C-alpha positions in Angstrom: 7.0 -23.8 28.9 7.6 -22.3 32.1 7.6 -19.0 33.1 11.3 -17.8 32.5 11.3 -19.2 29.4 7.9 -17.3 28.2 9.5 -14.0 29.5 12.7 -15.4 27.6 10.7 -15.5 24.0 8.7 -12.1 25.0 12.0 -10.7 25.2 13.3 -11.4 22.1 10.2 -10.3 20.4 9.7 -7.3 22.0 13.3 -6.0 22.1 15.0 -4.1 24.5 11.7 -2.4 25.8 11.3 -5.4 27.5 13.3 -5.7 30.6 14.9 -8.9 31.1 18.4 -10.0 31.0 19.5 -12.4 28.4 22.4 -15.2 28.1 25.0 -14.8 25.7 23.6 -16.8 22.6 20.4 -14.7 23.4 22.2 -11.6 23.1 23.4 -12.1 19.5 20.1 -13.6 18.5 18.7 -10.2 20.1 20.9 -8.0 18.5 20.4 -9.4 15.0 16.8 -9.1 15.7 17.0 -5.4 16.9 19.2 -4.1 13.7 16.8 -6.1 11.7 13.3 -4.8 12.8 14.0 -1.9 15.2 13.4 0.1 12.2 9.8 -0.4 12.6 9.9 1.9 15.7 12.1 4.7 13.6 9.5 5.2 10.9 11.2 3.1 8.4 14.6 5.0 8.2 17.1 3.4 5.8 18.9 0.5 6.7 22.3 2.3 7.2 20.9 5.0 9.1 19.4 2.2 11.9 20.7 3.5 15.5 19.6 0.8 17.8 21.8 -0.1 21.2 24.9 -0.4 18.7 27.5 2.3 17.9 27.9 3.6 14.1 25.9 2.4 11.4 25.5 -1.5 10.8 26.9 -3.1 8.0 24.8 -5.5 6.1 27.3 -7.8 4.9 28.2 -8.1 8.8 24.4 -9.0 9.5 23.6 -11.4 7.3 27.2 -13.5 8.7 25.7 -12.7 12.2 22.6 -14.0 11.6 23.7 -17.3 10.2 26.2 -17.8 13.2 23.4 -16.8 15.9 20.3 -18.9 14.2 19.5 -22.3 13.0 19.6 -22.5 9.5 15.9 -22.8 8.7 15.6 -19.3 10.9 18.1 -17.7 9.4 16.8 -18.7 6.0 13.7 -16.7 6.9 15.7 -13.4 8.6 18.0 -13.0 5.6 15.2 -13.7 3.1 13.2 -10.7 5.4 16.2 -8.4 5.1 17.0 -9.1 1.5 13.2 -8.6 0.0 11.3 -6.5 2.7 14.7 -4.1 4.0 16.4 -3.1 0.9 19.6 -5.3 2.0 19.6 -6.8 -1.9 20.0 -3.1 -3.0 23.0 -2.9 -0.6 24.6 -5.9 -1.8 24.0 -4.7 -5.7 26.0 -1.6 -4.8 29.4 -1.7 -6.4 30.9 1.4 -4.7 29.5 -0.2 -1.0 31.0 -3.9 -2.3 34.6 -1.6 -2.9 34.3 0.1 0.6 34.5 -3.3 2.2 37.5 -5.2 3.3 37.7 -8.7 1.6 37.2 -11.3 4.5 35.5 -14.4 5.3 32.6 -12.9 6.2 32.1 -10.9 3.1 33.1 -13.7 0.8 30.5 -16.2 2.4 27.6 -13.7 1.7 28.6 -13.1 -1.5 28.5 -16.8 -2.1 25.2 -17.1 -0.4 23.4 -14.7 -2.3 25.4 -14.5 -5.6 22.3 -15.7 -7.6 20.8 -12.2 -6.9 23.4 -10.4 -7.8 23.9 -8.9 -11.1 26.4 -9.5 -13.6 28.0 -6.0 -13.5 29.4 -6.9 -10.1 31.2 -9.7 -11.8 34.7 -8.4 -11.5 34.5 -6.8 -8.0 33.1 -10.5 -6.8 36.0 -12.1 -8.5 38.5 -9.3 -6.7 37.1 -10.5 -3.3 37.0 -14.5 -3.7 40.9 -13.8 -5.2 41.9 -11.6 -2.3 40.5 -14.0 0.5 41.5 -17.0 -0.9 45.2 -16.1 -1.4 45.2 -14.7 1.8 44.1 -18.0 3.3 46.5 -19.5 1.4 49.6 -17.7 2.1 48.6 -18.8 6.0 47.9 -22.8 5.5 50.3 -23.3 2.7 53.5 -24.0 4.8 51.9 -26.0 7.7 50.2 -27.9 5.4 52.9 -28.7 2.9 55.3 -29.2 5.9 53.1 -32.3 7.2 53.7 -34.0 3.9 57.2 -32.6 3.7 58.3 -34.2 6.8 56.9 -37.4 5.8 59.3 -40.6 5.1 57.3 -43.6 4.1 58.8 -47.1 5.3 59.8 -49.0 2.3 57.8 -52.7 2.1 61.3 -54.5 0.8 64.6 -53.8 1.9 67.1 -52.8 -1.0 70.4 -51.0 -0.8 69.6 -47.3 0.0 72.1 -44.3 1.0 72.8 -44.8 4.8 70.6 -41.3 5.2 67.3 -43.0 4.2 68.1 -45.8 6.8 64.7 -46.7 9.0 66.9 -47.3 12.1 63.9 -47.9 14.6 62.1 -50.7 12.0 66.2 -51.9 11.4 67.1 -52.2 15.2 63.7 -53.9 16.5 63.5 -56.3 13.1 67.3 -57.3 13.8 67.0 -57.6 17.7 66.6 -61.8 17.4 70.5 -61.6 15.8 71.8 -60.1 19.2 74.3 -62.6 20.6 74.6 -61.9 24.6 77.6 -64.2 24.8 79.6 -61.6 22.6 77.4 -58.5 23.3 77.4 -58.5 19.5 74.6 -57.0 17.7 74.7 -58.5 14.0 72.6 -56.3 11.4 71.3 -58.8 9.4 68.8 -56.9 7.4 68.5 -53.3 7.0 65.3 -51.4 6.6 65.2 -47.8 4.6 62.9 -44.9 3.9 61.7 -44.3 0.5 61.8 -40.8 -0.9 58.7 -39.0 -1.9 59.7 -38.7 -5.2 59.6 -42.6 -5.3 56.5 -42.9 -3.4 53.2 -44.2 -5.5 50.8 -41.2 -4.9 47.3 -41.7 -2.8 44.3 -40.7 -4.4 42.6 -38.1 -2.1 38.9 -37.6 -2.9 37.2 -33.9 -1.1 33.4 -34.4 -1.4 32.0 -31.0 -0.6 28.3 -30.7 0.5 27.1 -27.2 -0.9 24.7 -26.8 1.9 24.3 -23.2 3.2 25.7 -24.2 6.5 28.8 -25.6 4.7 30.6 -21.8 3.4 33.1 -21.9 5.7 34.2 -25.5 5.3 33.5 -25.6 1.5 36.0 -22.0 1.2 38.2 -23.9 3.1 38.3 -26.8 1.0 38.6 -24.8 -2.1 41.8 -23.5 -0.9 43.3 -26.9 0.7 42.6 -28.7 -2.5 44.9 -26.1 -4.5 47.7 -26.8 -2.0 47.1 -30.5 -2.3 47.3 -30.4 -5.9 50.8 -29.4 -5.8 52.1 -32.2 -3.5 53.8 -34.8 -5.5 52.5 -37.6 -3.4 48.7 -36.9 -3.7 46.1 -37.5 -6.7 43.4 -34.9 -5.9 39.7 -35.6 -7.0 37.2 -32.5 -5.7 33.3 -33.0 -6.2 30.6 -30.9 -5.1 27.4 -32.2 -4.2 23.4 -31.1 -3.4 21.2 -33.3 -5.4 23.7 -33.9 -7.8 27.4 -34.2 -8.0 29.5 -31.8 -9.9 33.2 -32.7 -10.9 35.5 -30.1 -10.3 38.9 -31.7 -10.6 40.0 -30.0 -13.5 39.6 -26.4 -11.7 40.8 -28.2 -8.3 44.0 -25.9 -8.6 42.2 -22.4 -8.4 39.8 -21.8 -5.7 38.5 -18.7 -7.9 37.2 -20.9 -10.7 35.5 -23.2 -7.9 33.7 -20.7 -5.7 32.5 -18.9 -8.6 30.5 -22.0 -10.1 29.4 -23.1 -6.9 25.6 -23.2 -6.4 24.4 -23.3 -2.7 21.3 -24.3 -1.6 19.1 -26.8 -3.0 18.6 -30.1 -1.3 21.1 -33.0 -0.1 21.8 -36.5 -1.4 24.8 -37.5 0.5 23.8 -41.1 -0.5 24.4 -40.6 -4.2 27.7 -38.5 -3.9 29.0 -41.2 -2.0 28.2 -43.6 -4.7 29.3 -41.8 -7.2 32.4 -41.5 -5.5 32.9 -44.8 -4.9 32.1 -45.7 -8.6 35.6 -43.3 -9.5 37.8 -44.9 -7.6 40.3 -47.4 -9.4 42.8 -48.0 -6.4 40.9 -48.7 -2.9 43.7 -49.4 -0.8 45.4 -46.1 -1.9 42.3 -44.0 -1.8 40.9 -41.7 0.8 37.7 -40.1 0.7 36.9 -37.0 2.7 33.4 -36.3 3.4 32.5 -32.7 4.3 28.6 -32.3 5.0 26.2 -31.3 7.8 25.1 -34.7 7.2 21.5 -33.2 7.0 20.5 -36.1 4.2 17.5 -34.8 2.3 15.9 -38.5 2.0 16.3 -42.0 3.8 19.9 -42.5 5.2 19.7 -46.0 4.0 21.4 -45.5 1.0 24.2 -43.6 2.6 25.0 -46.4 5.4 25.1 -49.0 2.4 27.4 -47.3 0.4 29.7 -46.6 3.7 29.7 -50.1 4.0 30.9 -51.1 0.6 33.7 -48.6 0.6 35.1 -49.9 3.8 34.3 -53.8 2.5 36.8 -52.4 -0.6 39.4 -51.3 1.7 38.5 -47.3 1.0 39.4 -45.0 3.7 36.8 -42.8 5.1 36.6 -39.7 6.9 33.4 -37.4 7.6 34.3 -33.7 8.6 31.1 -31.7 10.2 33.8 -28.4 9.7 36.8 -27.7 8.1 38.0 -24.1 9.5 39.5 -22.5 12.1 37.0 -21.9 14.3 35.4 -25.6 14.5 32.1 -24.4 14.6 29.6 -27.3 13.2 25.7 -27.9 13.2 24.8 -31.5 11.9 22.1 -34.2 12.0 23.3 -35.9 15.2 21.7 -38.8 14.1 23.1 -39.8 10.9 26.9 -39.2 12.3 26.2 -41.1 15.4 25.1 -44.0 12.8 28.1 -43.6 10.9 30.5 -44.0 13.8 29.2 -47.0 14.9 29.6 -48.0 11.5 33.4 -47.4 12.1 33.5 -44.1 9.9 35.5 -41.4 11.8 33.6 -38.1 11.8 35.2 -34.9 13.3 35.4 -31.3 13.1 38.9 -30.2 12.1 41.4 -27.4 10.8 42.8 -27.7 7.5 46.2 -28.0 9.6 44.7 -31.2 11.5 43.2 -32.5 8.2 46.4 -32.4 6.2 48.0 -34.1 9.4 44.9 -36.9 9.7 46.0 -37.6 5.9 49.6 -37.8 6.4 48.8 -40.3 9.2 47.2 -42.7 7.1 49.6 -42.4 4.3 52.4 -43.1 6.4 50.9 -46.5 7.9 
């Protein structure tokens, strides 16, 4: 370890009393540590009276959210546990008046979901209000752009049959009939027209949303629950919603209600992606018209070999696969590079997408 790295670590340990300039990432870490541990230097004053270098009173909900963004999961878990168990944050999260004062937003919702097992039943109405508000606002933002991806969708018919002129697939019609062009007469003979089918006549595709319940996937889980509800209203899609840790829970019956999905989420625990995909594979009835979207950090709890084998089998059956390491507007993701690189080699696309990007990707697959 060189002197610069040693000084950097001591700076984070000792706080602002140690003169050392920090980079942007370390500054975020330092702010989180300062808000938590600076009270040791201030005679253990109440959390909401901590001053530090920050203006105003730091909010415990904001702090919990910042910790998850600034530190790796293992470190964030330790810091959050210190805050909850040793510094009175649990009591603040249980304060109904404090929750009522907070503006419902993504950070607050993620915090409540991460720690909802510690919260009393008496807070359920307030938690439901926050979930509903955030999800409704998110759906208002996403609904129109997502639906428009499919409302513009016009699917070529595999066989030509008489249709109104407005449904003519002109590009395909001209391309397929070029061989009938007669240069001597400069005449183009339209021997066989091709048409688009309407969405109402289209055979629906089965979309399987398979969502990891790991703590790092909270934002993706919230967005996925809203996307599932929007997809449920599209006639060309049949939605299946599965959430997993070491077991798989089928939320398909509740997929049209983000509130019901998020109220029943069990965050944390182990991760068995291979078993989740194997279960999904067993539920698929129409492989050639099925899309499986796996949202995960790909931190497989056991050997990844069963996961790789299941991916091979699903691809052999003609199932379309997509792996997402993030599903939100920011695209920030922490994931297992070894597993994702192995899946990429196998031909499974892995990406971070916004909900709009995901909708466009699915629409393009259906169009092919």
